[in-house]
Structures are given as structure tokens and as C-alpha cells.
VMD Tcl script that draws the C-alpha trace (Angstrom):
set ca {
  {-122.84 53.52 -58.84}
  {-122.62 49.72 -58.83}
  {-120.52 47.85 -56.28}
  {-118.43 46.37 -59.09}
  {-117.62 49.81 -60.51}
  {-116.72 51.05 -57.02}
  {-114.42 48.08 -56.61}
  {-112.71 48.78 -59.93}
  {-112.21 52.46 -59.05}
  {-110.82 51.66 -55.59}
  {-108.40 49.02 -56.92}
  {-107.22 51.40 -59.63}
  {-106.58 54.14 -57.05}
  {-104.75 51.65 -54.85}
  {-102.43 50.70 -57.68}
  {-101.79 54.36 -58.50}
  {-100.46 54.73 -54.95}
  {-98.29 51.64 -55.44}
  {-96.91 53.08 -58.68}
  {-96.03 56.22 -56.77}
  {-93.74 54.22 -54.44}
  {-91.19 54.00 -57.24}
  {-91.12 57.78 -57.57}
  {-91.10 58.27 -53.79}
  {-88.21 55.81 -53.52}
  {-86.26 57.91 -56.03}
  {-86.70 60.95 -53.78}
  {-85.82 58.93 -50.67}
  {-82.71 57.40 -52.27}
  {-81.24 60.86 -52.88}
  {-81.10 61.65 -49.17}
  {-81.37 58.57 -46.94}
  {-79.62 55.19 -46.63}
  {-81.95 52.31 -47.57}
  {-82.28 50.56 -44.20}
  {-82.80 53.84 -42.36}
  {-85.56 54.80 -44.77}
  {-87.11 51.35 -44.42}
  {-87.08 51.47 -40.61}
  {-88.60 54.97 -40.61}
  {-91.31 53.84 -43.02}
  {-92.40 50.99 -40.77}
  {-92.07 53.07 -37.60}
  {-94.56 55.56 -39.07}
  {-96.96 52.96 -40.48}
  {-97.09 50.59 -37.48}
  {-99.07 52.84 -35.06}
  {-101.66 53.48 -37.79}
  {-102.10 49.76 -38.44}
  {-102.44 49.09 -34.71}
  {-105.19 51.71 -34.50}
  {-106.95 50.13 -37.50}
  {-106.71 46.72 -35.82}
  {-108.40 48.09 -32.72}
  {-111.08 50.02 -34.62}
  {-112.01 47.01 -36.73}
  {-111.69 44.61 -33.79}
  {-109.50 42.34 -35.88}
  {-108.10 39.56 -33.67}
  {-104.36 39.37 -33.23}
  {-103.00 36.16 -34.84}
  {-101.46 33.44 -32.70}
  {-99.20 31.49 -35.10}
  {-97.35 28.35 -34.07}
  {-93.55 28.23 -34.30}
  {-93.54 27.11 -37.93}
  {-95.93 29.80 -39.08}
  {-94.08 32.40 -36.99}
  {-90.82 31.51 -38.77}
  {-92.58 31.81 -42.12}
  {-93.99 35.21 -41.17}
  {-90.53 36.47 -40.19}
  {-89.15 35.23 -43.53}
  {-92.03 36.95 -45.32}
  {-91.23 40.22 -43.59}
  {-87.54 39.89 -44.40}
  {-88.27 39.34 -48.08}
  {-91.51 41.13 -48.90}
  {-91.19 44.05 -46.50}
  {-87.51 44.78 -45.88}
  {-86.01 43.12 -48.95}
  {-88.41 44.73 -51.38}
  {-88.10 48.22 -49.94}
  {-84.30 48.19 -49.62}
  {-83.72 46.79 -53.12}
  {-86.20 49.21 -54.65}
  {-84.51 52.21 -53.02}
  {-81.09 50.96 -54.11}
  {-82.34 50.25 -57.62}
  {-83.84 53.66 -58.29}
  {-80.57 55.33 -57.31}
  {-79.29 54.27 -60.74}
  {-82.34 53.40 -62.81}
  {-84.89 56.00 -63.99}
  {-88.10 55.81 -61.99}
  {-90.09 55.18 -65.17}
  {-88.00 52.11 -66.05}
  {-88.07 50.85 -62.46}
  {-91.88 51.14 -62.49}
  {-92.08 48.97 -65.60}
  {-89.88 46.34 -63.95}
  {-91.96 46.47 -60.75}
  {-95.08 45.91 -62.83}
  {-93.89 42.42 -63.76}
  {-94.86 41.14 -60.29}
  {-97.88 39.02 -61.39}
  {-95.83 37.19 -64.02}
  {-92.81 36.78 -61.73}
  {-95.01 35.56 -58.85}
  {-96.62 32.98 -61.11}
  {-93.22 31.87 -62.43}
  {-91.80 31.50 -58.91}
  {-94.82 29.40 -57.96}
  {-94.33 27.17 -61.00}
  {-90.62 26.69 -60.27}
  {-91.09 26.10 -56.54}
  {-94.24 23.98 -56.75}
  {-93.28 22.20 -59.99}
  {-96.59 23.04 -61.57}
  {-96.98 22.76 -65.33}
  {-97.39 26.29 -66.73}
  {-100.36 26.99 -68.97}
  {-100.07 28.73 -72.32}
  {-101.30 32.04 -70.89}
  {-98.64 31.95 -68.19}
  {-95.91 31.17 -70.71}
  {-97.07 34.11 -72.83}
  {-97.19 36.34 -69.75}
  {-93.60 35.48 -68.80}
  {-92.39 36.05 -72.36}
  {-94.12 39.45 -72.60}
  {-92.82 40.53 -69.17}
  {-89.29 39.55 -70.22}
  {-89.59 41.47 -73.49}
  {-90.84 44.49 -71.55}
  {-87.85 44.47 -69.21}
  {-85.42 43.96 -72.09}
  {-87.01 46.83 -74.03}
  {-86.05 49.33 -71.33}
  {-82.67 47.78 -70.47}
  {-81.14 46.70 -73.77}
  {-78.16 48.91 -74.73}
  {-78.97 51.13 -77.68}
  {-82.64 50.25 -77.43}
  {-83.73 53.83 -77.93}
  {-84.40 54.49 -74.27}
  {-84.16 57.90 -72.68}
  {-80.74 59.28 -71.93}
  {-78.93 57.09 -69.45}
  {-81.72 54.53 -69.06}
  {-79.79 51.80 -70.87}
  {-76.40 52.56 -69.30}
  {-74.60 49.90 -67.21}
  {-75.62 51.73 -64.02}
  {-79.27 51.83 -65.09}
  {-79.11 48.15 -66.01}
  {-77.76 47.38 -62.53}
  {-80.56 49.46 -61.04}
  {-83.20 47.59 -63.04}
  {-81.73 44.27 -61.89}
  {-81.96 45.42 -58.27}
  {-85.62 46.34 -58.82}
  {-86.18 42.92 -60.39}
  {-84.61 41.43 -57.26}
  {-87.15 43.40 -55.23}
  {-89.95 41.92 -57.34}
  {-88.59 38.41 -56.76}
  {-88.57 39.11 -53.00}
  {-92.24 40.09 -53.21}
  {-93.02 36.97 -55.26}
  {-91.38 34.85 -52.56}
  {-93.60 36.57 -50.00}
  {-96.67 35.39 -51.92}
  {-95.33 31.85 -52.12}
  {-94.51 31.71 -48.40}
  {-97.96 33.03 -47.54}
  {-99.44 29.94 -49.18}
  {-97.39 27.81 -46.79}
  {-99.04 29.19 -43.65}
  {-101.02 26.49 -41.82}
  {-103.50 29.05 -40.47}
  {-104.27 31.95 -42.84}
  {-103.84 35.40 -41.31}
  {-106.41 38.13 -41.97}
  {-105.12 40.83 -44.35}
  {-105.09 43.68 -41.82}
  {-103.40 41.53 -39.17}
  {-100.90 40.32 -41.77}
  {-100.02 43.86 -42.81}
  {-99.58 44.83 -39.16}
  {-97.33 41.84 -38.52}
  {-95.26 42.55 -41.63}
  {-94.85 46.16 -40.54}
  {-93.82 45.19 -37.01}
  {-91.39 42.48 -38.13}
  {-90.09 44.75 -40.90}
  {-89.28 47.41 -38.33}
  {-87.45 44.92 -36.11}
  {-85.48 43.43 -39.01}
  {-84.44 46.77 -40.51}
  {-83.59 48.53 -37.24}
  {-80.18 46.94 -36.60}
  {-78.84 47.53 -40.16}
  {-80.21 51.08 -39.96}
  {-78.15 51.75 -36.82}
  {-74.98 50.72 -38.69}
  {-75.79 53.28 -41.41}
  {-75.51 56.04 -38.77}
  {-77.75 58.38 -40.74}
  {-78.05 60.79 -37.79}
  {-74.44 61.87 -38.35}
  {-75.33 63.65 -41.60}
  {-77.96 66.22 -42.54}
  {-81.31 64.62 -43.30}
  {-82.95 66.28 -46.31}
  {-86.53 67.34 -45.73}
  {-87.57 66.00 -49.14}
  {-86.30 62.51 -48.33}
  {-88.05 62.51 -44.94}
  {-91.26 63.68 -46.61}
  {-90.85 60.87 -49.13}
  {-90.62 58.32 -46.30}
  {-93.71 59.76 -44.60}
  {-95.61 59.62 -47.89}
  {-94.48 56.02 -48.54}
  {-95.54 54.98 -45.03}
  {-98.95 56.63 -44.91}
  {-100.21 56.71 -48.50}
  {-99.12 53.55 -50.39}
  {-98.60 51.41 -47.28}
  {-101.68 52.31 -45.21}
  {-104.11 54.08 -47.54}
  {-103.15 51.75 -50.40}
  {-104.00 48.77 -48.20}
  {-107.40 50.21 -47.30}
  {-108.23 51.08 -50.91}
  {-107.11 47.69 -52.24}
  {-109.10 45.54 -49.85}
  {-112.14 47.81 -50.05}
  {-112.01 47.40 -53.82}
  {-111.02 43.74 -54.09}
  {-113.86 42.75 -51.74}
  {-116.25 43.92 -54.47}
  {-114.50 42.02 -57.29}
  {-113.50 38.45 -58.02}
  {-109.85 37.44 -57.84}
  {-109.14 37.69 -61.58}
  {-110.70 41.15 -61.84}
  {-108.72 42.47 -58.87}
  {-105.45 40.97 -60.15}
  {-105.94 42.67 -63.50}
  {-105.65 46.09 -61.85}
  {-101.99 45.47 -61.02}
  {-101.51 46.60 -64.63}
  {-102.09 50.17 -63.41}
  {-98.73 50.12 -61.57}
  {-96.32 50.61 -64.52}
  {-98.62 53.16 -66.14}
  {-98.89 55.24 -62.96}
  {-95.11 54.99 -62.45}
  {-94.46 56.28 -65.98}
  {-96.90 59.18 -65.63}
  {-95.72 60.17 -62.15}
  {-92.06 59.93 -63.15}
  {-92.76 62.44 -65.91}
  {-94.95 64.76 -63.83}
  {-93.22 64.56 -60.45}
  {-89.58 64.02 -61.38}
  {-89.59 65.58 -64.84}
  {-88.17 62.45 -66.47}
  {-88.47 62.17 -70.23}
  {-90.40 59.07 -71.27}
  {-88.92 57.18 -74.21}
  {-90.59 55.00 -76.81}
  {-88.72 52.01 -75.35}
  {-90.23 52.65 -71.91}
  {-93.72 53.00 -73.37}
  {-93.22 49.80 -75.37}
  {-91.90 48.02 -72.28}
  {-94.91 49.16 -70.28}
  {-97.24 47.92 -73.03}
  {-95.58 44.49 -72.90}
  {-95.92 44.39 -69.12}
  {-99.61 45.34 -69.38}
  {-100.10 42.47 -71.78}
  {-98.24 40.16 -69.41}
  {-100.54 41.12 -66.53}
  {-103.59 40.46 -68.68}
  {-102.37 37.03 -69.76}
  {-101.37 36.15 -66.20}
  {-104.87 36.98 -65.00}
  {-106.32 34.66 -67.65}
  {-104.04 31.88 -66.40}
  {-105.54 32.33 -62.93}
  {-102.44 31.96 -60.77}
  {-101.97 35.63 -59.87}
  {-105.67 35.83 -59.08}
  {-105.21 33.20 -56.43}
  {-101.93 34.68 -55.29}
  {-103.37 38.16 -54.94}
  {-105.44 37.00 -51.99}
  {-102.24 36.41 -50.11}
  {-100.67 39.73 -50.90}
  {-100.43 42.26 -48.09}
  {-102.16 44.93 -50.10}
  {-102.06 46.36 -53.60}
  {-99.28 44.34 -55.13}
  {-98.01 43.95 -51.62}
  {-98.66 47.36 -50.15}
  {-96.45 46.75 -47.17}
  {-93.74 45.36 -49.37}
  {-94.24 47.90 -52.16}
}
mol new
graphics top color blue
foreach p $ca { graphics top sphere $p radius 0.5 }
foreach p [lrange $ca 0 end-1] q [lrange $ca 1 end] { graphics top cylinder $p $q radius 0.2 }
display resetview
């Protein structure tokens, strides 16, 4: 088996785990408040990352004050913001639709970079943004033929919350480019997990989740989210992306909406509509065009893992 094929297989598996976060979040949302679930996720993942740091002898970063402030902002947006908004969003939106929206990350990240950096977008990027927008509208437009309830006002609000989560992750990528001294991926994931735990802990205490029964399914969902997409997804992504060039690795983010659709049907028993399939097809096309433009390929090097494994 060639190294390139191994890299493709590992990146694809990594993105399957990221797609599963949407389904896991649906399970979590049914039994836990969002900040409590977020704090538990990071509390479970942090010791594993610290062990990986020690085993790989990865040096602990020593950022200056400016970079430290940027890292805290990254954690607030890409780690806490993404997770909380995703959990809130899937309370109302079907997991399949939320997965399609989450799959727009490459196009949204490129658009945020263009707006913030005042770059002139290329034709591929423009096409990517248009296709991603069409994909989101296909699953959200009232009367668009979506599955029962997926185009209701509540589902639309849920999809908008998931889109907000994607924007938070896109801002993480942009802020990562502003670091004066780049941080190694494993150290960055560990930092994001540690800061994410600190930032989510206080809001979690106000939710007072210990005063109510904690469903075993929701707790299992948090454990899965922490150990499989966050930690294993990170390992798979960087093991795979190290064997591929940036554009090839970025292209595998297209697996996310597909895996979310399939897992929503198999795990949650959701019915998949023609509108959701059409929306996913548009998002896949958007990812492909974005990879041709080149911006997500560069941005993917700054992501914490597969599509932001710590954030996703």
C-alpha cells in the first residue's frame, strides 16, 4: 500500500469521526446542558493529550502575551463556541441537516479570510461560496421538500446556530494565522483543550447539571466525542495529512457531510430527504472548488485536527 493511499484512507477515517460529532451532539443535547457537556468533553480529552505530548516529546509552547491572548480567543471560538453552538443547534435541527451545514467549513473559512484580509476572491472561491450557500438553503428553505420538520422555524434556527458554530471555527483558522510563533499541532490541540476546559467551566457551574438526573446515553456521547473525534480524529488526521499535500488533505473535508447523513440515518433513524442529499451534493462541490482555489489547503495546516478536531 502506497503512502499516499494510506494518507487518503486515514484522512477519510478522520473526517468520518468528525461527521459523527453531529450525531453525538444530538444525543448529548437530549440530556446535558451545552456548557456542562463541553467542560466534560475537555476534561476527558485533556489527560490523553498530555500523555501524547509526553510520549512524543513534543515541547510545550511558550507564547508571548500577544500570542497567548490569541490562543485564548481561539479556544473561546473554535473549542467552546463551536461545541456549544453545535449542541444547541442540533436540539432543533435534524442531525443530517446540521452535518450538511457543518460541511461548509472550507468555504466559510475561505470567505472569512477574504473579508478579514481583504483578499480578492478567485473564481473557484466564488463558486465554492455560491454552492455552499445553495446547499444550506436547500435544506432550510420552507417547503423545499425536506424531511418532516427539517424546514420548520425551529429547524431553521438550529441550522443557523450550527452555521454560527462553523463561523467560530473559521475564526479559529484566521486567528491561527496571526500567531507570531506557530504552535505544533499536538501542542495546539492540548492548549485548546486546556483553555476550552477553563473557559467552559464557570458557565457549566451556573447550569447546575448535578441537580438533575444525568442520562447515561448523554454521558456516553460526551465520552465518545472526547476520545474518538477529538483525540483519535486528531491522530488519524495528522497521520494522514502528513502523507498528502495541503490540497489533497483539504479535499477530504468533503467526507464530513456524507458521514453525517449516513450516521444520522443509521444511528438516529432519521429519514434522509432529497433536499438533504441535494444540499450535501452542493456542499461537496463547494469543498472541491475551495480546494482548487487553494485557500482552505493553506488554512487546513492551522486547523487543530480534522476540520478542527478539538473544535468539532
